[in-house]
C-alpha positions, 0 to 999 in steps of 0.5 A: 763271535757266532754261537754254535750248538756246541757252545751250549753243551756243558753237560750231557743233559743239554743233549736232551733239549735238542731236536734230531736235526740239531743233533746232526748239526752238533755232530758236524760241529764236534768234528770241526772242533776235533780237527782244529783242536787236535791239529794244534795239540796232537792226540788220538784222532781217527777213533774219535772222529768215528764215534761222534754220533755214537757218543751223542746217541749214548748221552742222549739216551742214557743218564751219565753219571748215574748210568755208567758208560765205560770206554775201552782204551780211551782212544775213543773218549774225546767226544765223551769229554767234550759232551761232559763239560771239558771242551774248554780244557782241550788246548791243554790236552796231554800237556803237563797238568792238563787234560788227560788223553785217556779216561780218568776217574779223578778227572770227571764224575762221568769217567767211571773207569779209567783205561789206557790198555785195551780189552778191559771195559767188559770186565770192569762193566760187569764188576759194576753191574754185579755191584749194582745188583748186590746193592739193589740199585737200578742203573744201566752199565754200558761198555763200549769196546772196539772190534780190535780190543775184542780180540783180546782174551780178557774181553772174551773171558769177561763175556763168558762170565757175563753170559753165565751170570745173566745180569743186565749189561749192555756192550756196544761193539764199535766196529771200525775194522781197525785198532792201530793197525788193521785187525787180524784173526778169526774174530775180525774175519767173522765181523767182516762176514756180518758186515758184508752179507747181502741177505743180512743187510736187507733183513737188517733194513727191514728190522730197522724200519720196524724198530723206528715204528715200534713206539706206535704199537702196544707192548704185547705187539712189540714183544711179538715183533721182537721174537719174529725178527729174532727168528727171521734173523736166525733163518738168515745167519746161524747163531753168532758167537756172541749169542753162544756167550749168552748175549742177545745180539742186535745189529749191525747198525749204522753208527753214523745215523742218529735216526737209527742209533737213538731208537735202537739204544732206547729199545736196548735200554729196556731189554734185560740180561747181557746185550751186545749191540753191533755198531758200524763206524768209520775211523777218521769219519768226516776227514778225507785224509784220515778216511783214505789213510792206511791207518786211518790216522790213529793219531794226528801226524806230527810235523817232521823235524828238520835234520832230526836223528832217526827214532830208536823205533825206526833203527830197531826195524831197520836192524831187524830187517838187516839181520833177517836177510842173513838169518832165515830163522828170524821171525817177528811177532807183534800184538797189534802194533805193526805200525807203532813198532815200525814193522810195516816195511818188514812185513812187506819184505818178509810177509811169511815171517811177520806175525801180528797176533792182534791185541793178545800179548799173553798169546804173543809171548807163548807163541814166541816160546813155541817158535823158539822151541821149534828152532826159530829166533823170534823177536817179540816187538812190544811196548814196555807197558803192554809187556806187563800183560804177558808177565806170567807167560814170560816167566812160565813159558819163556824163561823157565825153559830158557828159550832164545826169545828177544823181547824188543821193549819199545817205549821203555821209560817216559813216554810223555803225553800218554801218561800213567798207563803208558809210562814204560818204567816198570820193566826192569823191576819186573824182569830183573828178578826172573832167572835166565832173563838178560836185560840191556839198554843202549846209550844211542841208536848205533849201540841199539843196532849192535845190542840187537845183534848181540841179543840174537847171538845169546842162547836164552831170553833177552830184553832189549829196551829202548825209549820213545825218542829220536836218537842222538845223531851218532854215525852208524858204524858197520858191520853189526857186531856183538858187544862183550857180554855183560860188560859196561864201558867207561866213557869218562874218567874222574877222581871224585865220584862215579856216575853209572848211567843207563840208556838215554841217561848216558848222554845226560850224565856226560853233559852233567859231568862236563858241567860238574868239571867246568862249574864245580871242579868236580871230576866224574867217572861216567859209566855206560852200564849197557847190561842191567843183567848180568851186571859188570860186577868186576868193573862196578866193584873196582870202582866202588873199592876206590871209595868214591861216591856212586850215583846211579841214573836210570829212566825207570822205577827206583824200586827194583831198578838198575840202581837197586841191582848195583846196591844189592851187588855192593851189599852182598860183596860187603863193599860200603861206599856212599851211594845215591840212586836216581830214577822214577820215584814211587808214584805214577807219572802223569802225562806231559811232554817227554822232556818236561816230565824228565826235567820234573823228575830230575832225569836230565843233566841239571838234575844229575848235577844237583844230585851229584853235588848233594851226594858228595856233600853227604859223603863229606867229600866236597872238593875245596873249590866247591865250598867256595862256589856253592851249589 
């Protein structure tokens, strides 16, 4: 077996032994490794292919883990993982018990800060830099942030604070012109002007040439040249917004040219105060299919499954388009998730009614509130885990004013490979307590269609949550119609216990009921709750008053979830009945295949059967046949 340069890299220190030409060879070997590995495991592809040289240069120049390199989001962190001793773990990437898809403090000393959400790196890096200063320590802190993440308000807040403090901090702006979807907004347009200005490009080439030769002159001359180059740059372009924040701006430079990157980083390493280095990279670099694709292959495309049911996301997008054709008030807002939310086709059909606001969930929520206050019917298409970032705006701007905004909460429940930062398990708990908010979740893709239509008829805020999963393959009935507001449906009648299920747990509860009947002679009533808020109090109270045990099942946090709502109702009405809640326990759920994770949590038919039998034993209501059969 041929030994490659990559095989010799076990620690960032190993990079310091390689020549410049060897580093170029190493970059190609890393790209080959990424293609081979990610094509097998899946994972984030385009961004990682784009930061190969940048990552090599950072680890060549700086000394991790002493120096702190903080990667924003983590989509661009695979090369960092490879160079910090985790290459052999890549066959387990995003699998249960395997290598995480994002940066994780518990995984390596080289991961000083974990992140799965964007725009956090500058804030975290500034915190570390200030802690360093307070302890009178001496090391570098580097934040690597993408141009898409820079649109997040939090990044701007951090830059404002960093510029005011003036502490030593390096921010690398990895500018590949994209996040998951094409970047939007004034920041993106400004960066485009910087990239494309011909005068700037010529001046930059001269500066790059000088930088490569600075090591041959004395320190005083170097400082004079620095000042001269800075003055020349300001003659070509006005002060940049970054300099307005108090940062020294350097760039843009070619992020794929190690001959430029390494000497520039060496120079930046010696500078004081807040520095922003603008690096141009290409998402998907080195893989033509990704380079030429519209989304630059954010993640490796999954193989199509034969005869699969449509995903909940695609049904959402189709339904919204169907409604928009008949109701001109409908507009769609998304925070840089146009592709992920399935809305690319909607944008093409309704370009003036589609608003991608960039990575700015807080703004998106209040923007929707403004649209609704002016007579529109906005749909805020957002992942459950990203809606967390707009919680105050949801309360303050949408719910207090009781505005008709529909929150289309995608990725609600277990998302699987993306892990702790992306599991959408908290939205019921954090939305249920807010006055005026209604919450629904469908049992299948057909019910999602009618649920969305129902939400659009309601004169107030509504959250419709749905999972990152394919539907169950049911027929789609026509036309769209409103569901009875706040009413659940009984799908199966039984005399021994009641299973109250929500969303994807409804089909699992039906399977469990069949097994309970066939194997244990236990007949269960199965309720598709549909509405978490308002609850179908009449139905739930009538079922509870039979005295039969109640088992609630949800793909959401047990603390404050649907089961808690049912329990609160029964306690408040003075109805005592044996009850057990089943959901996501009080810990963060790690990455792994969605079905694997659900099984581990007991959120499948097997787990429901087990809990149902245990509940009946505790209640002392075990049928005679069950005593003979056992568990």
